[in-house]
N, C-alpha and C positions, 0 to 999 in steps of 0.2 A: 545653400542652394541645392535643390533636388534635381537629380539627373533623370533622364528618360529610362524607365525600368521595363519598357516594352521590348521583348527580345527580337521582335520583327517590326520595327517602326515603319518600314516602307510598305508592309502588307497588312498591317493591323486594321486599317480602315478601308482597304481595297474592296471593291465590290466582288462578291463571289459569283461565279457563273458556272454553268455546266455546258461543256462542249464535247461534241462527238468528233472522232477522227477516224479516217481510214488511211493506213500506211500501206502502200503497195510497192512491190518489188520482188526481189529474190530473198525470201525470209527463211530463217531457221526458226520455226515456231517456239520451241522451248527456250532458246537463247533470247529471242526477241521479247517474249513475255517476261522472262526474268529481268532483262534489262529495263523494260518499261516499268515493272513493279518497283525495282530499285530506285529508278529516277523519280517516280511518283512519291515514294516514301521519303526520299531526301528533300523533296520540295513540299512535303506535307499536303499532297493533293489526293483527293479521292479518286480511285481508279476502278473501273469495271471493264473487264475484257469481254466483249460480246462473242467474238470469233477470231481465230487466228489459224492460218494455214501457210503453205509455202508461197502463196501469191499475195496475200493481204492480211492485215490485222485491223479489226474494227474495235474501237474502244471508246469509253466515255470518261472524261475527267471533270472533276469539280474542284473549284478553288479560285484564288485571285487570278485575274486575267494575265498579269505579268508573269506569274509562275507557270501558268498553262502555256504561255508563249515560250518560256524557257524549256519546258518539257518537250514541246514540239521541236525545238531546235536540237536538243540533245538526242532525242530518239530518231530524228531525221538523219543524224550522223551515225546513229545506230550502233548496235553491238558488232564486234568484229566479224561475226559469221553471217551477217545479213546486209543486203544492199537495198536501201530505200530509194526507190526511183520517183515516187510521187506521194504527196500528202494532201488529203482533202479534209476540210472541216464540214460538219453537217449539223443542222439544228436538231436539238433533242426535244423530246416531249416536254421536259421541264421548262424549256424556253417558250413554249406555246401558251397563249392565253387560255384560261379556263373557258370551256364551252358553257354558254348559258343554258339553263334547264328549259326544255320546251314545254 
């Protein structure tokens, strides 16, 4: 009998998506970015930081939806030196249908 050799059976066939987030609150930018990068790497998600300051951090993630949701929860609880007060998702250009040529 052959076993399942897929190291991530729950995510192997999951739809990949790209989601933008804005985390707002009282943030320590260096610590927040390091925390987000570490969590994204642990979850094997693609991460792009667009901007991050003491009030908000705007970023884009790509990967399976369930793992993006896990990232959102982990980063909402945040690093010890930041307090996340609000999280909003936004649509990215990759989610938009291609424009027809005129």
